[in-house]
C-alpha positions as YAML, in Angstrom:
chain: A
units: angstrom
residues:
- id: 1
  name: MET
  ca: [-10.42, -195.16, 3.08]
- id: 2
  name: PRO
  ca: [-9.33, -196.97, 6.26]
- id: 3
  name: ASP
  ca: [-5.67, -197.86, 6.62]
- id: 4
  name: VAL
  ca: [-6.30, -201.57, 6.03]
- id: 5
  name: PHE
  ca: [-5.97, -203.85, 3.04]
- id: 6
  name: ASN
  ca: [-8.25, -206.87, 3.18]
- id: 7
  name: PRO
  ca: [-8.75, -208.34, -0.31]
- id: 8
  name: CYS
  ca: [-10.75, -211.23, -1.63]
- id: 9
  name: ILE
  ca: [-11.11, -212.78, -5.09]
- id: 10
  name: VAL
  ca: [-14.39, -212.89, -7.01]
- id: 11
  name: VAL
  ca: [-14.83, -215.37, -9.87]
- id: 12
  name: PRO
  ca: [-18.00, -215.28, -12.01]
- id: 13
  name: VAL
  ca: [-18.79, -218.84, -13.10]
- id: 14
  name: TYR
  ca: [-21.18, -220.06, -15.78]
- id: 15
  name: ASN
  ca: [-20.78, -223.69, -16.83]
- id: 16
  name: HIS
  ca: [-17.01, -223.75, -16.36]
- id: 17
  name: GLU
  ca: [-17.00, -227.08, -14.54]
- id: 18
  name: HIS
  ca: [-13.95, -228.35, -16.45]
- id: 19
  name: ALA
  ca: [-11.67, -225.40, -15.68]
- id: 20
  name: ILE
  ca: [-12.80, -223.95, -12.37]
- id: 21
  name: ALA
  ca: [-11.11, -226.45, -10.03]
- id: 22
  name: THR
  ca: [-7.70, -225.71, -11.56]
- id: 23
  name: VAL
  ca: [-8.36, -221.97, -11.38]
- id: 24
  name: VAL
  ca: [-9.39, -222.17, -7.72]
- id: 25
  name: ASP
  ca: [-6.33, -224.27, -6.82]
- id: 26
  name: GLY
  ca: [-4.13, -221.61, -8.41]
- id: 27
  name: LEU
  ca: [-5.91, -218.83, -6.56]
- id: 28
  name: LEU
  ca: [-5.87, -220.50, -3.14]
- id: 29
  name: ALA
  ca: [-2.09, -220.85, -3.37]
- id: 30
  name: HIS
  ca: [-1.91, -217.11, -2.62]
- id: 31
  name: GLY
  ca: [-3.81, -217.29, 0.67]
- id: 32
  name: VAL
  ca: [-6.66, -214.99, -0.38]
- id: 33
  name: PRO
  ca: [-10.33, -215.95, 0.20]
- id: 34
  name: VAL
  ca: [-12.29, -216.79, -2.95]
- id: 35
  name: ILE
  ca: [-15.95, -216.01, -3.72]
- id: 36
  name: LEU
  ca: [-17.35, -218.11, -6.56]
- id: 37
  name: VAL
  ca: [-20.52, -216.68, -8.09]
- id: 38
  name: ASP
  ca: [-22.61, -219.37, -9.77]
- id: 39
  name: ASP
  ca: [-24.43, -217.46, -12.51]
- id: 40
  name: GLY
  ca: [-27.24, -219.98, -13.05]
- id: 41
  name: SER
  ca: [-24.91, -222.80, -14.11]
- id: 42
  name: ASN
  ca: [-26.03, -226.32, -14.96]
- id: 43
  name: SER
  ca: [-26.27, -228.94, -12.24]
- id: 44
  name: GLY
  ca: [-22.87, -230.43, -13.05]
- id: 45
  name: CYS
  ca: [-21.05, -227.12, -12.63]
- id: 46
  name: ALA
  ca: [-23.08, -226.27, -9.52]
- id: 47
  name: ALA
  ca: [-22.01, -229.57, -7.98]
- id: 48
  name: VAL
  ca: [-18.34, -228.84, -8.71]
- id: 49
  name: LEU
  ca: [-18.62, -225.45, -7.00]
- id: 50
  name: ASP
  ca: [-20.28, -227.03, -3.95]
- id: 51
  name: GLN
  ca: [-17.47, -229.59, -3.77]
- id: 52
  name: LEU
  ca: [-14.85, -226.84, -3.88]
- id: 53
  name: ALA
  ca: [-16.56, -224.97, -1.04]
- id: 54
  name: LEU
  ca: [-16.82, -228.17, 0.99]
- id: 55
  name: ALA
  ca: [-13.16, -229.02, 0.38]
- id: 56
  name: HIS
  ca: [-11.99, -225.53, 1.39]
- id: 57
  name: PRO
  ca: [-14.21, -224.28, 4.23]
- id: 58
  name: GLN
  ca: [-13.55, -220.70, 5.32]
- id: 59
  name: ARG
  ca: [-11.54, -220.17, 2.11]
- id: 60
  name: VAL
  ca: [-14.12, -220.65, -0.65]
- id: 61
  name: THR
  ca: [-17.63, -219.17, -0.60]
- id: 62
  name: VAL
  ca: [-20.30, -219.86, -3.20]
- id: 63
  name: VAL
  ca: [-22.90, -217.22, -4.10]
- id: 64
  name: ARG
  ca: [-25.67, -218.65, -6.26]
- id: 65
  name: LEU
  ca: [-27.88, -216.81, -8.75]
- id: 66
  name: ALA
  ca: [-31.02, -218.79, -9.58]
- id: 67
  name: VAL
  ca: [-30.92, -217.93, -13.29]
- id: 68
  name: ASN
  ca: [-28.18, -216.74, -15.60]
- id: 69
  name: GLN
  ca: [-27.94, -212.95, -15.44]
- id: 70
  name: GLY
  ca: [-24.61, -212.28, -17.16]
- id: 71
  name: LYS
  ca: [-21.01, -211.74, -16.18]
- id: 72
  name: GLY
  ca: [-21.53, -208.22, -14.87]
- id: 73
  name: ALA
  ca: [-24.46, -209.20, -12.68]
- id: 74
  name: ALA
  ca: [-22.43, -212.11, -11.30]
- id: 75
  name: VAL
  ca: [-19.43, -209.92, -10.49]
- id: 76
  name: LEU
  ca: [-21.64, -207.36, -8.76]
- id: 77
  name: ALA
  ca: [-23.27, -210.14, -6.72]
- id: 78
  name: GLY
  ca: [-19.76, -211.08, -5.63]
- id: 79
  name: PHE
  ca: [-19.07, -207.45, -4.74]
- id: 80
  name: ALA
  ca: [-22.20, -207.34, -2.59]
- id: 81
  name: ARG
  ca: [-21.06, -210.41, -0.66]
- id: 82
  name: ALA
  ca: [-17.52, -209.02, -0.34]
- id: 83
  name: ALA
  ca: [-18.91, -205.80, 1.14]
- id: 84
  name: GLN
  ca: [-21.04, -207.79, 3.60]
- id: 85
  name: LEU
  ca: [-17.96, -209.72, 4.71]
- id: 86
  name: GLY
  ca: [-15.89, -206.57, 5.22]
- id: 87
  name: TYR
  ca: [-13.37, -206.92, 2.38]
- id: 88
  name: THR
  ca: [-11.80, -203.68, 1.16]
- id: 89
  name: HIS
  ca: [-10.75, -204.84, -2.31]
- id: 90
  name: VAL
  ca: [-11.96, -207.36, -4.87]
- id: 91
  name: LEU
  ca: [-9.70, -209.04, -7.38]
- id: 92
  name: GLN
  ca: [-11.81, -210.13, -10.34]
- id: 93
  name: ILE
  ca: [-10.60, -212.99, -12.53]
- id: 94
  name: ASP
  ca: [-12.31, -215.15, -15.15]
- id: 95
  name: ALA
  ca: [-13.20, -218.80, -14.55]
- id: 96
  name: ASP
  ca: [-12.08, -220.23, -17.89]
- id: 97
  name: GLY
  ca: [-8.35, -220.40, -17.23]
- id: 98
  name: GLN
  ca: [-7.33, -217.62, -19.61]
- id: 99
  name: HIS
  ca: [-5.60, -215.62, -16.91]
- id: 100
  name: ARG
  ca: [-2.38, -216.51, -15.14]
- id: 101
  name: THR
  ca: [-3.24, -217.06, -11.47]
- id: 102
  name: GLY
  ca: [0.45, -216.70, -10.66]
- id: 103
  name: ASP
  ca: [0.06, -212.96, -11.35]
- id: 104
  name: VAL
  ca: [-2.37, -212.48, -8.46]
- id: 105
  name: PRO
  ca: [0.35, -211.29, -6.01]
- id: 106
  name: MET
  ca: [1.51, -208.69, -8.54]
- id: 107
  name: PHE
  ca: [-2.01, -207.28, -8.88]
- id: 108
  name: LEU
  ca: [-2.59, -207.25, -5.13]
- id: 109
  name: ALA
  ca: [0.77, -205.61, -4.48]
- id: 110
  name: GLN
  ca: [-0.18, -202.77, -6.82]
- id: 111
  name: ALA
  ca: [-3.57, -202.45, -5.14]
- id: 112
  name: LYS
  ca: [-1.95, -202.22, -1.73]
- id: 113
  name: VAL
  ca: [0.38, -199.45, -2.89]
- id: 114
  name: HIS
  ca: [-2.46, -197.65, -4.73]
- id: 115
  name: PRO
  ca: [-5.53, -198.50, -2.61]
- id: 116
  name: GLN
  ca: [-7.90, -196.08, -4.34]
- id: 117
  name: ALA
  ca: [-6.86, -197.01, -7.89]
- id: 118
  name: ILE
  ca: [-8.25, -199.64, -10.24]
- id: 119
  name: ILE
  ca: [-5.54, -202.16, -11.11]
- id: 120
  name: VAL
  ca: [-6.31, -203.33, -14.65]
- id: 121
  name: GLY
  ca: [-4.77, -206.18, -16.59]
- id: 122
  name: HIS
  ca: [-3.06, -205.24, -19.85]
- id: 123
  name: PRO
  ca: [-3.19, -208.50, -21.84]
- id: 124
  name: VAL
  ca: [-0.05, -209.92, -23.38]
- id: 125
  name: TYR
  ca: [-1.35, -212.57, -25.78]
- id: 126
  name: ASP
  ca: [0.29, -215.71, -27.01]
- id: 127
  name: GLU
  ca: [-0.35, -217.42, -30.35]
- id: 128
  name: SER
  ca: [-3.60, -218.99, -29.07]
- id: 129
  name: VAL
  ca: [-5.56, -215.73, -29.27]
- id: 130
  name: PRO
  ca: [-8.21, -215.71, -32.03]
- id: 131
  name: LYS
  ca: [-7.20, -212.95, -34.43]
- id: 132
  name: ALA
  ca: [-10.80, -211.77, -34.88]
- id: 133
  name: ARG
  ca: [-11.05, -211.12, -31.15]
- id: 134
  name: LEU
  ca: [-7.66, -209.47, -30.98]
- id: 135
  name: TYR
  ca: [-8.40, -206.99, -33.76]
- id: 136
  name: GLY
  ca: [-12.04, -206.54, -32.75]
- id: 137
  name: ARG
  ca: [-10.99, -205.21, -29.35]
- id: 138
  name: TYR
  ca: [-9.47, -202.13, -30.93]
- id: 139
  name: ALA
  ca: [-12.89, -200.65, -31.72]
- id: 140
  name: THR
  ca: [-13.61, -200.65, -27.99]
- id: 141
  name: HIS
  ca: [-10.14, -199.30, -27.18]
- id: 142
  name: ILE
  ca: [-10.72, -196.32, -29.47]
- id: 143
  name: TRP
  ca: [-14.15, -195.58, -28.01]
- id: 144
  name: VAL
  ca: [-12.77, -195.79, -24.47]
- id: 145
  name: TRP
  ca: [-10.00, -193.34, -25.32]
- id: 146
  name: ILE
  ca: [-12.65, -190.99, -26.75]
- id: 147
  name: ASN
  ca: [-15.02, -191.40, -23.80]
- id: 148
  name: THR
  ca: [-12.27, -190.73, -21.25]
- id: 149
  name: LEU
  ca: [-10.35, -188.16, -23.31]
- id: 150
  name: SER
  ca: [-7.20, -190.02, -22.33]
- id: 151
  name: PHE
  ca: [-5.03, -193.05, -23.01]
- id: 152
  name: ASP
  ca: [-4.89, -193.99, -19.33]
- id: 153
  name: ILE
  ca: [-6.88, -197.18, -19.93]
- id: 154
  name: ILE
  ca: [-4.87, -199.44, -22.22]
- id: 155
  name: ASP
  ca: [-7.39, -202.29, -22.34]
- id: 156
  name: SER
  ca: [-10.86, -202.00, -20.81]
- id: 157
  name: MET
  ca: [-11.99, -205.53, -21.64]
- id: 158
  name: CYS
  ca: [-9.58, -207.64, -19.61]
- id: 159
  name: GLY
  ca: [-11.43, -209.43, -16.81]
- id: 160
  name: PHE
  ca: [-8.37, -209.56, -14.53]
- id: 161
  name: ARG
  ca: [-8.33, -206.50, -12.25]
- id: 162
  name: VAL
  ca: [-8.60, -205.20, -8.68]
- id: 163
  name: TYR
  ca: [-11.21, -202.72, -7.47]
- id: 164
  name: PRO
  ca: [-11.64, -200.90, -4.15]
- id: 165
  name: VAL
  ca: [-15.00, -202.08, -2.82]
- id: 166
  name: ALA
  ca: [-16.02, -198.64, -1.55]
- id: 167
  name: ALA
  ca: [-15.68, -197.02, -4.99]
- id: 168
  name: VAL
  ca: [-17.72, -199.71, -6.71]
- id: 169
  name: SER
  ca: [-20.41, -199.69, -4.01]
- id: 170
  name: ALA
  ca: [-20.79, -195.91, -4.35]
- id: 171
  name: LEU
  ca: [-21.04, -196.17, -8.14]
- id: 172
  name: VAL
  ca: [-23.60, -198.99, -8.34]
- id: 173
  name: ALA
  ca: [-25.76, -197.30, -5.71]
- id: 174
  name: ARG
  ca: [-26.55, -194.53, -8.19]
- id: 175
  name: GLN
  ca: [-25.77, -195.96, -11.64]
- id: 176
  name: HIS
  ca: [-26.90, -199.04, -13.55]
- id: 177
  name: ILE
  ca: [-23.89, -200.94, -14.93]
- id: 178
  name: GLY
  ca: [-23.97, -203.29, -17.92]
- id: 179
  name: ALA
  ca: [-24.89, -206.78, -16.74]
- id: 180
  name: ARG
  ca: [-23.26, -208.89, -19.42]
- id: 181
  name: MET
  ca: [-20.15, -208.65, -21.61]
- id: 182
  name: ASN
  ca: [-20.48, -204.85, -21.55]
- id: 183
  name: PHE
  ca: [-19.69, -204.82, -17.83]
- id: 184
  name: ASP
  ca: [-15.89, -204.60, -17.77]
- id: 185
  name: THR
  ca: [-15.70, -201.54, -20.02]
- id: 186
  name: ASP
  ca: [-18.79, -199.81, -18.62]
- id: 187
  name: ILE
  ca: [-17.72, -199.93, -14.98]
- id: 188
  name: LEU
  ca: [-14.13, -198.97, -15.72]
- id: 189
  name: VAL
  ca: [-15.04, -195.86, -17.73]
- id: 190
  name: ARG
  ca: [-17.53, -194.76, -15.10]
- id: 191
  name: LEU
  ca: [-15.05, -195.26, -12.26]
- id: 192
  name: PHE
  ca: [-12.56, -193.22, -14.27]
- id: 193
  name: TRP
  ca: [-15.19, -190.48, -14.59]
- id: 194
  name: ASP
  ca: [-15.55, -190.62, -10.80]
- id: 195
  name: GLY
  ca: [-11.87, -189.74, -10.51]
- id: 196
  name: ALA
  ca: [-10.35, -193.18, -9.97]
- id: 197
  name: ARG
  ca: [-6.80, -193.62, -11.14]
- id: 198
  name: VAL
  ca: [-6.07, -196.57, -13.43]
- id: 199
  name: VAL
  ca: [-2.87, -198.62, -13.03]
- id: 200
  name: ASN
  ca: [-2.23, -200.93, -16.00]
- id: 201
  name: VAL
  ca: [-0.43, -204.20, -15.27]
- id: 202
  name: PRO
  ca: [0.86, -206.44, -18.10]
- id: 203
  name: THR
  ca: [-0.34, -210.02, -17.75]
- id: 204
  name: HIS
  ca: [-0.15, -213.01, -20.07]
- id: 205
  name: VAL
  ca: [-3.47, -214.24, -21.45]
- id: 206
  name: SER
  ca: [-4.00, -217.52, -23.28]
- id: 207
  name: TYR
  ca: [-7.03, -219.15, -24.89]
- id: 208
  name: PRO
  ca: [-7.27, -222.84, -23.93]
- id: 209
  name: ALA
  ca: [-8.16, -225.11, -26.85]
- id: 210
  name: ASP
  ca: [-11.10, -226.54, -24.87]
- id: 211
  name: GLY
  ca: [-12.09, -223.22, -23.33]
- id: 212
  name: VAL
  ca: [-15.74, -222.18, -22.95]
- id: 213
  name: SER
  ca: [-16.78, -218.83, -24.39]
- id: 214
  name: HIS
  ca: [-20.17, -217.31, -23.62]
- id: 215
  name: PHE
  ca: [-19.77, -214.36, -25.96]
- id: 216
  name: ARG
  ca: [-22.86, -214.13, -28.19]
- id: 217
  name: VAL
  ca: [-21.88, -212.20, -31.29]
- id: 218
  name: TRP
  ca: [-25.15, -210.42, -32.11]
- id: 219
  name: ARG
  ca: [-26.52, -209.88, -28.61]
- id: 220
  name: ASP
  ca: [-23.26, -208.84, -27.01]
- id: 221
  name: ASN
  ca: [-22.10, -206.65, -29.88]
- id: 222
  name: VAL
  ca: [-25.41, -204.79, -29.86]
- id: 223
  name: GLN
  ca: [-25.15, -204.27, -26.10]
- id: 224
  name: ILE
  ca: [-21.53, -203.11, -26.37]
- id: 225
  name: SER
  ca: [-22.41, -200.69, -29.18]
- id: 226
  name: TRP
  ca: [-25.29, -199.25, -27.13]
- id: 227
  name: MET
  ca: [-22.95, -198.94, -24.14]
- id: 228
  name: HIS
  ca: [-20.44, -196.93, -26.17]
- id: 229
  name: THR
  ca: [-23.25, -194.66, -27.38]
- id: 230
  name: LYS
  ca: [-24.44, -193.98, -23.83]
- id: 231
  name: LEU
  ca: [-20.90, -193.42, -22.61]
- id: 232
  name: PHE
  ca: [-20.21, -190.97, -25.43]
- id: 233
  name: PHE
  ca: [-23.22, -188.82, -24.58]
- id: 234
  name: GLY
  ca: [-22.35, -189.16, -20.89]
- id: 235
  name: MET
  ca: [-18.84, -187.94, -21.65]
- id: 236
  name: LEU
  ca: [-19.97, -184.73, -23.37]
- id: 237
  name: PRO
  ca: [-21.05, -182.82, -20.24]
- id: 238
  name: ARG
  ca: [-17.93, -184.11, -18.48]
- id: 239
  name: ILE
  ca: [-15.52, -182.66, -21.04]
- id: 240
  name: PRO
  ca: [-14.46, -179.65, -18.90]
- id: 241
  name: ARG
  ca: [-13.75, -181.86, -15.88]
- id: 242
  name: LEU
  ca: [-11.91, -184.48, -17.95]
- id: 243
  name: LEU
  ca: [-9.77, -181.83, -19.63]
- id: 244
  name: ALA
  ca: [-9.01, -180.22, -16.27]
- id: 245
  name: ARG
  ca: [-7.93, -183.61, -14.94]
- id: 246
  name: LYS
  ca: [-5.73, -184.13, -17.97]
- id: 247
  name: TRP
  ca: [-4.18, -180.69, -17.49]
- id: 248
  name: ARG
  ca: [-3.46, -181.37, -13.78]
- id: 249
  name: SER
  ca: [-1.83, -184.69, -14.65]
- id: 250
  name: ALA
  ca: [0.34, -183.01, -17.25]
...
């Protein structure tokens, strides 16, 4: 990896017209370019994104997908544009205002010190978190610990993280990654399999009362369950390598 650190921020957006302007204002305060990926949003949200790009030329770029393809597809579209523009790292953050934009410098500082690692948010929830979501995440946590044979990944579902662009580009060139709510866990486990180190960073997460959730219980839970199944069978032939990695770390 070249001795340069040139990050950008990618935000997947799907009908978040009420929150995205505040999120972008918080992100721009840190002097890092922002790529907004419009994942087939309605006309009102699309107009808000265009206004943000017009108000902040050279700082905000809009990538537009004609139809909704899912969070993962939107993030990967942002990665493709980041690679075209020569960025070395992508900070991914959600558009709904759950994440604290003030933590961006902390994430980027870790990425600069550990340029080949994945910097992953470890959520610290307040009282606004729905209890069903909080407890439901533990099923995924357990499967991730099984599929990596480690506890290195504290939370694989947090959408606040930093990736090296080169590692992601190499992975997606040979491997299909989940396109929807299965994306965050799928790509993180597979990058871990590729040898990437994971650095967990605590970050406060809140659930706004008027927040927009696009999680579809039946569809997304089926996709997540199928993802865990594929990862489990993908882990089996990797057991010797994962155990050797664990032994070296010890």
